[in-house]
C-alpha positions in Angstrom: -11.8 -11.9 11.1 -12.8 -8.6 10.1 -13.0 -6.0 12.2 -15.2 -3.4 13.6 -15.1 0.2 15.1 -16.9 1.0 18.2 -19.9 3.5 18.7 -17.1 5.4 20.9 -15.2 6.3 17.7 -14.4 10.0 17.9 -13.9 10.6 14.1 -10.3 11.2 14.4 -9.5 10.1 10.8 -7.1 8.4 11.6 -7.7 5.0 10.5 -9.4 5.6 6.9 -6.1 6.9 5.3 -4.0 4.1 7.1 -6.3 1.0 5.7 -4.5 -0.7 2.3 -7.7 -2.5 1.3 -9.8 0.7 1.4 -12.2 -1.1 3.8 -13.0 2.4 6.2 -15.4 4.6 5.3 -17.5 7.4 7.3 -20.6 5.9 7.9 -23.6 8.2 9.0 -22.0 8.8 12.2 -19.2 7.4 12.9 -16.4 5.1 10.4 -17.4 1.5 9.6 -15.2 -1.0 8.0 -16.5 -3.1 5.5 -16.1 -7.2 6.5 -15.7 -7.8 3.0 -12.8 -5.9 2.1 -11.5 -6.2 5.8 -8.2 -8.8 6.1 -6.8 -7.4 9.2 -4.1 -6.4 6.7 -3.0 -10.1 5.9 -1.0 -9.9 3.2 0.4 -6.3 4.1 1.1 -5.7 7.6 1.4 -7.8 10.8 -1.2 -6.4 12.8 -4.1 -4.1 11.6 -3.0 -0.5 11.0 -6.3 0.8 11.7 -5.7 -0.4 15.4 -2.2 0.9 15.7 -2.8 4.2 15.3 -6.6 4.2 16.8 -5.9 7.0 19.6 -9.1 5.3 21.8 -8.9 2.0 21.1 -12.2 1.5 19.8 -11.8 -1.1 16.6 -11.8 -4.6 17.7 -12.5 -8.1 16.1 -16.3 -8.1 14.4 -17.8 -11.5 16.4 -20.3 -11.5 13.3 -17.4 -12.0 10.7 -15.5 -15.0 12.2 -12.6 -15.9 9.4 -9.4 -17.9 9.5 -6.2 -16.2 8.4 -6.2 -18.6 5.3 -9.6 -17.1 4.6 -8.4 -13.4 5.2 -5.4 -14.2 2.8 -7.5 -15.4 0.2 -9.8 -12.7 0.7 -6.5 -10.2 -0.1 -5.5 -12.7 -3.0 -9.2 -11.7 -4.3 -8.9 -7.8 -3.5 -5.1 -7.2 -5.2 -4.6 -9.9 -7.3 
């Protein structure tokens, strides 16, 4: 499951530097998460760091990108060898 940043994002810049997969970037209006790079920190941490540092809790599971733990781990391996 990739994560998504909701429209309530205040562009605080906390999430982007915390992402170990470089999946977060500033979009036209708010930060956005690239679902092809997001592993929900599987392979790096026990839980997503972006969610941990978000001061307004505007990051949640993207319903359009449901993935199993194994799929997330496979994506991690593909991204980081």
